MISEKOL-875686 format. One line per field, with one value per residue: residue number from 1; chain; x, y, z of N, C-alpha, C, O, CB in turn. Coordinates in steps of 0.001 Angstrom, whole numbers, plus 500000, padded with zeros to 6 digits. Last residue first. Glycine has a CB too. Example, Ala and Ser with C-alpha at 12.3 -4.5 7.8 and 13.67 -1.06 7.14 Angstrom:
<pts>
i	2  1
ch	A  A
n_X	512850  513190
n_Y	497750  494310
n_Z	507080  507800
ca_X	513670  512300
ca_Y	498940  495500
ca_Z	507140  507800
c_X	512900  513200
c_Y	500030  496700
c_Z	507870  507800
o_X	513409  514236
o_Y	501138  496681
o_Z	508039  508465
cb_X	514084  511308
cb_Y	499402  495527
cb_Z	505725  509046
</pts>
This chain:
<pts>
i	138  137  136  135  134  133  132  131  130  129  128  127  126  125  124  123  122  121  120  119  118  117  116  115  114  113  112  111  110  109  108  107  106  105  104  103  102  101  100  99  98  97  96  95  94  93  92  91  90  89  88  87  86  85  84  83  82  81  80  79  78  77  76  75  74  73  72  71  70  69  68  67  66  65  64  63  62  61  60  59  58  57  56  55  54  53  52  51  50  49  48  47  46  45  44  43  42  41  40  39  38  37  36  35  34  33  32  31  30  29  28  27  26  25  24  23  22  21  20  19  18  17  16  15  14  13  12  11  10  9  8  7  6  5  4  3  2  1
ch	A  A  A  A  A  A  A  A  A  A  A  A  A  A  A  A  A  A  A  A  A  A  A  A  A  A  A  A  A  A  A  A  A  A  A  A  A  A  A  A  A  A  A  A  A  A  A  A  A  A  A  A  A  A  A  A  A  A  A  A  A  A  A  A  A  A  A  A  A  A  A  A  A  A  A  A  A  A  A  A  A  A  A  A  A  A  A  A  A  A  A  A  A  A  A  A  A  A  A  A  A  A  A  A  A  A  A  A  A  A  A  A  A  A  A  A  A  A  A  A  A  A  A  A  A  A  A  A  A  A  A  A  A  A  A  A  A  A
n_X	707995  705620  703092  701117  698315  697032  695011  696159  696368  693657  693310  695008  693728  691357  692395  693389  691638  692660  693650  696606  699622  702211  702022  700749  701141  700136  700724  697425  694726  693763  696423  697082  697864  700865  703245  706535  708498  710298  712326  713948  714158  714907  712594  710402  710297  707233  705357  703142  700861  700077  699132  700026  698779  699495  700074  702167  702834  705583  706650  706781  704484  702781  700684  702002  700696  699890  698784  697749  698671  701257  701600  703925  705849  707629  709954  711252  711138  713140  713150  712969  712907  712035  710376  710661  708348  707947  709947  708554  708924  707359  707071  706486  705204  704095  701714  702618  702318  703890  703898  705376  706114  705004  702717  702600  701525  702210  699820  699626  698346  698099  698651  700082  701410  705030  707359  708114  709194  708202  705875  705151  703544  701258  698685  695858  693539  693307  692911  694626  697311  698654  701036  701055  703016  702928  702061  699680  697670  698269
n_Y	411291  408825  407236  404262  402624  401631  403045  405441  406308  406860  408986  410897  411360  412503  414829  416170  414933  414163  414994  412999  411568  411681  408533  406284  402928  400464  399041  398186  398771  397100  395403  392299  392036  390853  389572  388721  386451  386471  388492  387251  386532  383981  382841  383502  384780  386198  387614  390344  391851  395264  397851  399436  398751  395212  392135  389309  386076  384054  380724  378817  377796  376014  377727  381110  384026  387292  390693  393854  396392  398703  401637  401348  399773  397008  396059  395035  393522  392552  390071  390077  391969  390491  389445  386882  385474  386240  387848  389257  390919  393578  395365  398755  401090  402426  401259  397758  394545  391892  388587  386601  383304  381264  379937  378133  379745  383219  385873  389121  392398  395622  398318  400831  404050  404299  403083  400257  399646  397766  395999  395175  392702  392364  394059  392316  390928  388358  386770  387648  389598  390995  392868  395472  397356  400877  403276  404365  403222  399677
n_Z	942698  942033  943604  943734  945337  947635  948726  949230  946596  946070  947898  946820  944369  945365  946509  944302  941366  938049  935614  935013  936258  937212  938647  939439  939168  941372  943704  944334  944440  946568  948352  949784  953184  954403  956620  956987  958907  961009  962751  965655  968258  969046  970247  968634  965530  964344  961824  961473  959434  958625  958832  960785  963080  963355  965063  965510  966709  967547  968091  970016  971183  970036  969191  969055  970700  969658  969761  968413  967771  967534  965443  962649  961649  963108  964119  966836  969836  972331  974870  977675  980470  983604  985470  986464  985530  982873  980721  977746  974725  972970  970032  969074  968570  970647  971217  971716  973173  974920  976148  978609  979655  981099  980318  978295  976267  976959  977205  975874  975159  973661  973976  975926  975021  974998  975551  977642  980077  982912  984659  987945  989921  991415  992857  994111  994004  994972  992662  990705  990950  987917  986265  983906  981861  981126  980062  980805  979329  979301
ca_X	708252  707023  703362  702352  698962  698230  694652  695752  697588  694354  692531  695257  695080  691286  691689  694332  691842  692289  692203  695849  698240  701857  702884  699895  701904  699723  701768  698812  695546  693109  695377  697282  696873  700079  702051  705591  707668  710322  711060  713982  713623  715934  713921  710418  710907  708531  705608  704520  701005  700842  698426  700734  698094  699742  699427  701767  702252  704637  706394  708037  705201  704024  700437  701620  701690  699409  699882  697462  697365  700923  701289  702836  706001  706374  709882  711028  710870  712484  713321  713774  712562  713072  710025  711641  708899  706913  709974  708947  708712  708344  706591  707382  705548  705474  701663  702391  702400  703129  704176  704294  706470  706323  702596  703179  700708  702508  700702  699268  699197  697865  697382  700093  700367  703698  707365  707431  710125  708423  706916  704952  704715  702437  699631  697148  693543  693418  692167  693187  696775  697795  700577  700951  702247  703359  703216  700860  698222  697614
ca_Y	412728  409149  408413  404994  403271  400968  401728  404648  405960  405820  407750  410405  410798  411243  413856  415708  415884  413714  414863  414251  411395  412480  409681  407410  404170  401258  399226  397945  399417  397141  396417  393186  391820  392051  389317  389829  386730  385364  388534  387485  387862  384855  382643  383922  383671  386341  386376  389848  390854  394030  396910  399538  399742  396626  392906  390651  386904  385072  381831  379203  378863  375450  376696  379862  382964  385942  389726  392514  396272  397275  400964  402016  401206  397650  396198  396360  393238  393751  390443  389071  392036  390902  390761  387899  385281  386521  386689  389386  389620  393125  394198  397709  400249  402795  402345  399141  395369  393139  389498  387511  384477  381766  380991  377651  378666  381963  384909  387718  391495  394180  397951  399408  403193  404760  404547  400854  399827  399072  395863  396153  393137  391563  394127  392947  392235  389444  386498  387784  388396  391074  391508  395084  396124  399725  402616  404766  404475  400878
ca_Z	942523  942173  942790  944045  944207  947137  948211  950398  947329  945309  948036  948180  944392  944619  947355  945319  942455  939399  935752  935022  935830  936032  938397  939046  939083  940210  942709  944740  943410  945271  948230  948649  952140  954112  955820  957069  957734  960055  962026  964209  967983  968475  970835  970038  966265  964991  962547  961466  960489  958475  957960  959506  962265  963570  964005  965942  965652  967986  967168  969366  971857  970593  970208  968404  970585  969974  969824  968914  968398  967565  966697  963387  961418  962705  962665  966261  968429  971832  973464  976989  979053  982656  984956  986869  986872  983864  981606  979151  975363  973955  970768  969573  967417  970316  970246  972119  971972  974963  975043  978287  978852  981505  981312  979549  976828  976266  977846  975721  975936  973605  973361  975586  975573  974633  975593  976501  978958  982288  983646  986877  989174  991738  991738  994375  993366  995954  993889  990466  991577  989103  986540  985319  981911  981917  979450  981583  978819  979771
c_X	709344  707226  704802  702492  700205  698924  695813  695390  697259  695629  693207  694519  695386  692656  691599  693692  692877  692523  691741  694366  697514  700439  702443  700714  700984  700454  701383  699773  697037  693989  694920  696095  697134  699120  701293  704455  706788  709569  711140  712566  713601  715470  714964  711819  711083  708997  707049  704594  702429  700633  699231  700210  698816  698850  699485  701102  701896  704134  705375  707886  706452  704898  701713  701410  701123  700544  699301  698713  696997  699638  700884  702539  704862  706613  708561  711062  710424  712360  712578  714101  713517  712525  711040  711254  709786  707471  709017  708997  709320  707930  707711  706588  706411  706050  703072  702256  701946  703368  703315  704756  705218  706728  703912  703156  701268  701702  700986  700292  698704  698840  697087  698706  700422  702687  706037  707422  709429  709399  707020  706148  704291  703704  700908  698018  694848  693323  692161  692358  695260  697475  699864  700392  702220  702440  703750  702125  699465  698278
c_Y	412975  410635  408814  406168  404033  401614  401054  403220  405107  405369  406604  409090  410196  410563  412498  414660  415316  414835  414353  413955  412744  412328  410378  408683  405287  402603  400046  398103  399285  397709  396531  394138  392804  391725  390623  389546  387939  385689  387493  387531  388209  386294  383639  383831  384144  385026  386415  388590  390350  393125  395648  398535  399955  397488  394374  391344  388254  385808  382776  380401  379337  376519  376102  378805  381793  384947  388372  391649  394866  397101  399505  401172  402031  399147  396785  396343  394532  393582  391755  389461  391116  390936  391298  389313  386414  386429  387006  388021  389692  391771  393812  396592  399049  401942  402794  400078  396771  393915  390737  388381  385286  383055  381614  378708  378120  380866  383747  386871  390067  393454  396458  399006  401765  403753  405151  402374  400383  398939  397173  396072  394186  392107  393403  392933  392990  390833  387690  387508  388519  389684  391525  393670  395727  398538  401437  404012  404910  402104
c_Z	941513  941875  943061  943097  944661  945947  947493  949990  948549  946020  947296  948414  945759  944568  946658  946224  943425  940399  937108  935200  935930  935556  937112  938842  938591  940239  941481  943566  943715  944155  946775  948553  951005  952986  955630  956106  958021  958773  960912  963640  966503  968287  970331  970636  967699  965596  963033  962309  960372  959675  957677  958479  960944  962704  964388  964769  966257  966763  967788  968429  971178  971251  970818  969492  969792  969751  970202  968840  968830  968370  966543  964622  962021  962543  962198  964749  967753  970324  973207  975553  978302  981233  983949  986463  987346  985288  982752  979824  976750  974498  971725  970242  967789  969183  969859  970929  972302  973673  975210  977127  978571  980800  981747  980652  978137  976944  976903  976454  975727  974512  973419  975120  975060  975186  975144  976663  977735  981124  982873  985948  988156  991097  992156  993116  993561  995333  994837  991719  991482  989642  987884  985422  983375  981688  980257  981177  979593  979161
o_X	709688  706681  705161  702071  700327  700021  695629  695453  697985  695936  693320  695049  695957  692751  691750  694354  693201  693489  690546  693895  697787  700075  702318  700165  700496  700385  702233  699663  697821  693994  695625  694935  697375  699525  701105  704678  706353  709955  711945  711714  713273  716303  715811  712189  711834  708192  707973  703978  702871  700281  699087  700775  698265  698251  699520  701509  701387  704916  704435  708875  707143  705941  701720  701908  699925  701259  698340  699577  696017  699522  700254  703148  704844  707470  708389  712111  709355  713366  711528  715206  714727  711773  710919  711747  709681  707100  709254  708185  710458  706747  708874  705585  706997  707234  703238  702627  701005  704481  702149  705889  704143  707578  703931  703527  700505  701245  700114  701494  697530  700005  695936  697708  700765  703068  705932  707471  710093  710351  706054  707295  703208  704796  701558  698081  694943  693058  691133  691221  694670  697381  700409  699413  703269  701260  704904  703144  700233  699339
o_Y	414126  411160  409111  406109  404401  401193  400038  402299  404166  404177  405500  408184  409109  409343  411459  413717  414130  415590  414131  412841  413532  412908  409748  409785  405243  403327  400298  397399  400176  397181  396101  393738  393989  391197  391394  389308  388152  385255  387617  386717  389336  387193  384092  384672  385085  384252  386635  388502  389970  393568  395035  398389  400603  397026  394735  391169  388332  386133  382353  381014  380200  376195  375728  378969  381514  385013  388296  391839  394693  397591  399120  400122  403257  399723  397037  396593  395062  393508  392021  389208  391343  390048  392435  390280  386859  387224  387940  387144  390130  391504  393730  396828  398404  402047  403474  399748  396964  393938  390645  388861  384737  383801  382419  378424  377690  381039  383335  387113  389833  393834  396058  399307  401521  402728  406360  402886  400936  398164  397627  396076  394101  391992  393783  391932  394168  391809  388003  387968  389398  388718  392012  393319  395654  398687  401044  404095  405737  402003
o_Z	941244  940904  944201  941942  945829  945579  946823  950804  948869  946044  947830  949057  945848  944705  947301  946657  943375  940288  937303  934974  936835  934533  936062  938860  937461  941231  940627  942562  943388  943043  945862  948657  951236  951951  956570  954919  959153  957688  959989  963998  966134  968169  971101  971455  967954  966113  962250  963371  959288  960768  956619  957395  960053  961733  965565  963621  967375  965869  968461  968026  971720  971818  971991  970606  969844  968751  970968  967984  969554  969494  965558  964827  961914  963213  961006  964155  968055  969619  973793  975075  978290  980831  983493  987043  988489  986151  983517  979529  976917  974707  971330  970916  966919  968864  968846  969803  973073  973147  975596  977127  978327  981286  982678  981791  979002  978074  976138  976345  975443  974627  973244  975774  973903  975751  974936  977781  976859  981213  982259  986394  987575  991653  993130  992402  993218  996034  995438  991821  992109  988885  988874  984762  984015  981367  980088  981861  979101  978546
cb_X	708628  707888  702359  703593  697985  697889  693472  694557  698343  694692  691098  694822  696123  690764  690271  694836  690501  693097  691694  696089  697520  702750  704372  698810  703137  698171  702227  698954  695170  691858  695882  697457  695428  700993  701147  706278  706799  709734  710765  714806  714424  716384  714395  709450  712286  708470  705339  705511  699939  702331  698075  702228  697975  701186  697951  702990  700989  705287  705891  708588  705541  704822  699621  702708  702148  698163  700983  696313  696340  702095  700205  701535  706089  705241  710096  712057  709786  713279  712801  713058  712638  714280  709887  712981  709672  705739  711444  707975  709338  708493  706199  708405  706266  706355  700863  703513  701552  703524  703913  703882  707162  707364  701910  704604  700585  704052  700085  699185  699191  697991  697369  700542  699030  703554  708485  705981  710796  708956  706617  704772  705411  702225  699934  697872  692410  694722  692751  692755  697269  696495  701769  700052  702864  703400  704313  700600  697169  697646
cb_Y	413372  408270  409590  404069  404217  399612  401843  405314  407231  406329  407950  411454  411878  411493  414369  416889  416191  412452  413960  415050  410304  412138  409247  407650  404007  401471  397918  396547  400896  397949  397786  392378  391980  393261  388246  391196  385495  384124  389975  386389  388888  384306  381245  383069  383220  387415  385116  390922  389675  394335  397582  399324  401059  396950  392442  391479  386219  386056  381308  378033  378437  374746  375589  379402  382497  385566  390171  391868  396769  396424  401695  402196  401475  397379  394859  397330  392117  395064  389310  387745  393510  389956  391728  387571  384017  385551  386371  390311  388446  394149  392997  398298  401074  402666  403527  399609  394777  393995  388818  388375  384060  380716  380460  377195  377541  381636  384399  387317  391874  393662  398401  398539  403772  404922  405083  400300  398512  400090  394668  397606  391937  390135  395620  392233  393056  389325  385294  386845  388229  391820  390481  396082  394985  400078  403613  404550  405570  400948
cb_Z	943848  941236  943105  943949  943502  946778  947276  951110  947759  943903  947507  949228  944039  943190  947705  946157  943190  939805  934703  933718  936692  934928  938305  940104  938138  940196  942267  945343  943284  945376  948748  947331  952696  953738  956489  956747  957355  960688  961451  963502  968718  967154  970549  970855  965625  966065  961649  961995  960367  958294  956657  959717  963018  963301  963778  966464  965010  969003  965793  968592  973187  969492  969605  967363  971978  969104  970850  968117  967475  968183  967387  962488  959936  963748  962008  966776  968272  972213  972513  977002  978507  982736  986097  986281  986915  983692  982131  979901  974526  975107  969800  970562  966380  971551  970810  973008  970825  976203  973666  979525  977524  981244  982495  979314  975826  976287  979159  974223  977459  972164  971940  976796  975269  973075  974724  976368  978609  983323  982687  987446  988477  991304  991327  995538  993891  996696  994591  989355  993084  988775  986539  986107  980988  983405  979254  983059  978880  981301
</pts>
């Protein structure tokens, strides 16, 4: 939610059972592990947190995204978590250690193209090329 909390609810009664605090911006994604013991949350604060559902304790803080996190999902065996972000990456995390195992990013059309000193382009065209992966060194 926008109030920076994850709330666990009893679906039968509508009662809030637990509120989990530690994010510093709105929460965009939550997911339970298959065994229901761990909850992952992703936030605009660029952080993924892993929570113990029973105690409400934050087990891991995963911080390698450079923009807001919009989705989280556990692997079927629960040992790996995937998170995706507005930074255009998917990160795979070791749930037990909090280590980022791999960062996945689709190659963009002009990835790595050096446009330093190029002439004949407007600033808008340069900005578009950079958004598609081009680089300009100052």
